[in-house]
N, C-alpha and C positions, 0 to 999 in steps of 0.2 A: 504494500500500500504506500503510495507516494504522499508525502506530507508537504504542505505549502510553507516551507521555511522562508522567512523574509530577512534580508540583511538589515542589521541595525546600523544607523548612521554613526560616524566616528565619534562625535561628541557624546552622544547618548551611550554608546558602547564603552567609551573610556570611563564615564561616570559609573556605569553599572559594574564594570570589572574592578574598579577601585573599591566599591562597596563590597563586592564579593571577596576581594583580597583581605579586607579588614575582618568581615564577619566570619570567613572561613579560616582565618589565621594563615593566609597563604601569600605573604608579601612577595615571594619569588615570582608570582604570576605576572606582576607588573613589568618584569624584565624580559618576558618572553614575547614572541610574535603571536598575535591573537586575531581571531576573526569571530564576530558575534552575530548570531541569527536568532530570530524569535518565531514562535509558533503559537497561534491561537487555538485553544482546545475548547470544543463546544460545551464540554461538561463543567468547565470552570469559567464563571462570569468575570471575576475580578482579578484573576491571575493569568500571566502568560508564562509559557515555558521558553527558556533560553538555552542555546547550545553554543558554548565557546570552544572553538578549535584552537589549540595552542601548539606551538612548535618552537624549536630553537634553530636559528639560521646557521649557526656555526657548527652544528652537530648533525650527523646523519641519523636522526632519530625519528621514528614514525610519529606523525601528529597524533595527539590524543584529544578526547572531547570531555568537557565538563558540562553537566546539566544542572539547572537550577530554576526555580519558580520565583517570580516577582509579582507582587500585588499588595494592595492595602498597606503600603509603606513598609513591607518586610520582605525577606527572602527565605525560601525553604530549600534545603539541600537534600536530595535523595541520598541515602546511605546504604542501599542494598537490603534494607529491612522495610516492613510495611509501615512502621511508626510515622515517619515524616509524611507519607502520602495520606494516611488516615487523619493526621493532624491538619493537613492542608484541606482535606475534604470538609472539615468542620469550619475552617476559616473562610473558604472561598465564597460561598459554600458550593458543595458539589450538587449539580443538577443532572440527573440521569433520565434518559428517555430510551424508548426501544430503538431509536436511530443511533444513539451515541454510546450505548453501554458496551458494545463490542470494542469500540475504540478505547474506551476507558480501561477495559481489561487488558488490551494490547499494551497501552502505556504503563499501566500498573506493573506488568511483568517485564517491562524494560528496566524498571528501577528496583524490582524485588527479585533477588537472586535465589531461586529455589534449588536446593541441593539435588544433584542427580537428574535435573530436568533441563530440557532445551525446548522452547516453544517454536513450533514450525508454522509458518504462514503460507509458504508457497512450495511448489515442487522443486524449486531451486535449491532447497536444503539437501537434495541428493545429487550426487554426480551420476550422470546417465550414460557415460561413455560405453559401459559394458552391458547396458540394459537392453532388452528387446525394444524395438522401435516404438511399439504401441504402449509399453508399460507406463511411460510418463503420462500419456493421455489418461490412462485409468487412474493414476495417482492424483492427477490434477482435479479429477472429479470430486475427490474426497477432501483434499487439503485446502484450508482457507484460513483467513484471519479469524480471530474470535468473532463468533456470530450469534446474534440474539435468536433464540429458539422460541421461547414463549414466556408469558408472564408467570411468575411464581404466585401461588394462592395467597401468600402473606404480603404481597405487594412488591416483591423483588423481581429479579430478572434471571432467567435461565439462559446460560451462554455455553456454546460448544467450543472447545479448543482442541488443537492437535499438538502433540508433544512427543519428544523422545524422553522416556522415563526409565531409568534403570539404576538399581543399587549395586549391580554387579559389573557395570561397564562405565568407563569414563564417558562423559558426554562428548561426542565427536564434533569437530568443526564442520565436517562434511560427511555424508554417507555415500557409499558407492556400491554398485552391483557387481557380482552377486552378493546379496545380503546374507551374512551368517544367521542361523536360526535365532540366536539370542538377540541380535539386533532387530530382527523382524518382530519378535515379541515385545520389544521395547518401544516400538512406534505405536502410540496410543491416541485415541480420541476419548474425551470425557466431557462431562457437564460440570459447570460450577454455578452456584447461586450467588448473585450479587444483590445485597439488600439495598434499600434506598440511600443508606449512608455510605455505600461503597465498600462495605465489608464483604469478603468473599469466603464461600464455604464450598469445599470440594465435595463432589458426590461420587465416592469411590465405586459404588455399585454400578455406575453408569459407564465405567471404563470398558472400551473394546480395543482389540488389536487391529490396527488399521490395515495391515497387509492381508488379513483374512478377507477383506473386502475388495482387494485389488486382484483382478483376473490375471491368470497366467496366460501370456500371449506369445505368438510366434514372431520371429524377426520381421516378417513381411506384413505384420498387422498394420493397417493404416487407420 
């Protein structure tokens, strides 16, 4: 899913990054090369998400990204746990609808690092060089960004997600065919319930093995 990031003009960017350096106790940030972008998220009315790309001109080091939220006169720093996002949900406040709850789940899991899990949004998560020509098409029918399924009876939202989940394997950066059996069993789809406050609840009995629903096809399948 493409996001509509907008470049932040230099004066505003410099001001925000100085604030970030102070609040995050990161003075070295001001000495680095930086580029700042902003994204409007429909589920937060009073906060914007910012992405700072930073690098050092003198060293051959890959650029890295910092994310933070700004609004209502303060900054919120994601730290890999749900706490800052739940706190932001109260401050913003969070406004969920059937149209934006999938996007909320997607961004929540950008900032919440779940052990032994990697969320999958597209078939590009797999390397298809050794796969039958039609297998990708079958996989694409099933894989998607977090998707609203139906309203929960208690007023929340039921959302379906696709993920690689395994306590026995490291989460791979890419997956390639032919898939070992343990990898096949680790590709899952499941449901989560999101309540109106943005809290999430896993529905473990909803888990299915994704590859059980992908047809075995021949190389000449079109």
